[in-house]
C-alpha positions, 0 to 999 in steps of 0.5 A, a space after each residue: 645200741 640198746 638191748 631190750 630183754 623180754 623176760 619172765 620166770 613164768 611161761 604162758 604170759 605172752 612173752 614171745 608175742 611181746 618180743 616179736 611185736 616190740 622188735 617189729 615196732 622198733 624196726 617199722 615204727 621207729 625205723 631202726 635196724 633191729 635184731 631179734 635174738 631168740 634165746 628160748 629153745 622152743 624157737 617161738 620168735 622165729 615161728 611167729 615171723 614165719 621162719 621154719 626150724 633149721 634142719 641143723 640144730 646149731 643155735 648154741 654155736 653162737 656162744 662158742 666165742 665172744 664174737 658176733 654170731 653173724 653166720 646165724 643172722 637171718 633177714 625177715 620179710 620185714 625191712 630192717 628186722 633181722 633174726 637169730 633163731 633158736 632151736 633145741 641145742 639151746 637146752 644145753 646153754 646153761 651147762 655150757 655157760 657154767 663150764 666156760 665161766 664167762 659171766 658176760 659172754 652174751 654182753 660181749 657178743 652183743 657189743 660186737 653188733 652195736 654198730 649194726 643194730 641200734 635196737 636188739 630185742 632178746 626173747 628170753 627163756 622162762 627160768 632163773 639160771 646162768 642164762 638169765 644171769 647173762 641176760 641181766 648183765 647184757 640188757 639195758 632194759 628188762 620188760 616183764 609181762 605179768 598176767 593178773 594172777 597170784 603165780 605171776 606176782 609170785 614169779 615177779 617177786 623172785 625176779 625182784 629178789 634176783 635183781 636186788 643182788 645186782 647194784 645198778 641193775 637195768 630198769 624193769 618195766 612190768 606190763 599187765 598182759 592178757 588183761 580182761 576188764 570183765 574179771 574182778 581180779 584183773 580190774 583190781 590188779 590194774 587199779 592197784 599194783 599195776 596202776 602205772 603199767 602198760 596194759 595189753 588187753 586179752 584179745 582174739 587178735 593176739 591169739 591169731 598172731 600164732 596162726 597168721 605168723 605175723 605181728 598183730 599190727 600187720 593185720 589188726 593195727 586198729 585193735 585195742 591190743 595193738 594200741 596197747 603194744 604201741 603204748 609199750 613201745 612209746 614208753 620204752 623209746 622214751 625211757 631209752 631217751 632218758 637214759 641217753 640210749 636213743 641213738 641216732 634217729 631212725 630212718 622213719 616209718 616203713 610201710 605200715 597198715 593204718 588204724 581203721 576207725 570204722 572197725 568195731 572193738 572187741 566187746 568186754 575189753 577195756 582200752 589201755 589207759 594212762 593214769 597218774 597213780 604211783 607204782 606200788 610193789 605187788 606186796 604192798 598193792 593194797 595201799 594204792 588208790 584206784 585210778 580214773 578212766 581217761 578215754 580212748 587210746 591215742 592213735 599210733 605214733 612214731 616219735 615219743 611224746 611228753 606223755 610217753 616220757 612222763 609215763 616212762 618215768 613212773 612206769 618203771 618200778 625199780 
C-alpha cells in the first residue's frame, strides 16, 4: 500500500482537483484499486466525482476508533476507485484528535486497509494543526501544489520548517500549478525554483472539472493540462518503485479516452517540459540556471519509463 497526500497550507491552489485526478489515474491508468480519502470539511473531492453531500454529517466518526472506516467507503462511477467523503463534521477533527491524543490514528486506520487498496490518496485541509501532523505520519509521499506566487512560496517555507522537525519525513514533491507561460513571474519561477517540478498549466479545461464534476482526462485527455497531470502521475509511480512501494502490478488500463492529436491546443499555455536542471530551494532560487525547452509532451502512458524514474529522482526536493 502507498499513501499519497496532496497537501498545501494555502487554499485555492488546485489541491482537490489534483487529488481527484491522481486517484483517477492510479485506478484507471495504473489499474490499482484506489481509495480517495477526503479530509477537508468542504467535501470538494466527492463533489468533483459527482457525489452529493450526505444528509447525516458523520465523516468524523471514522476517527472514533483506529479501525478501518469501511462503513463510510462509497463506490464511484469509475471502476476501481472508491471514496471516503468529507462533510462539515470534520471541522471538529483537530479538537477530537487533540483530546484523544493518538498521534498516529490516521496511519493506524489506513494500515487496516492496506490489503484492499494499493493506492490511497488523501485530499488534505489547508492548515497546519493536529490533522496535518497525522497526515505527515501516515503519508509515504506528499505532493504540494504551488502556484507561482510569493504567498505560495511562503506557505511552502512553513511546510519545509514543519517537516524539518521530523527526521525521516516522507519525500515531498512540489508541483507548479496554475502555470501561465504568458506571465513573466510564472516563467521565472519555472526557470528557477521550479526548474525540476512537474507543471500543470492553467487551463479552462481544469476549471471545467468542477462544472462537469469529472476528472479532466474523462473529457479532455488530449489537453496540455491533462498531459501535465499524467507527467505527475508517472513521476509518483516511479518514486514509489524507487522506494519499494510499487506493490503488485495493477490489473491494467481500464477504458480510457484517447488523446486526439487533431484538437487545437489552448493559446498562451506552454506544454509541460522535462528539464535537466537541479532543484533549488525557493529561498535560493536566484542561483538556478534557466532551462531549455525540449519539445511537445510525451503521449499518456501507463508504465513508468526511464525518463519517469530520472524525473522522480530529481523532482523530489527534500
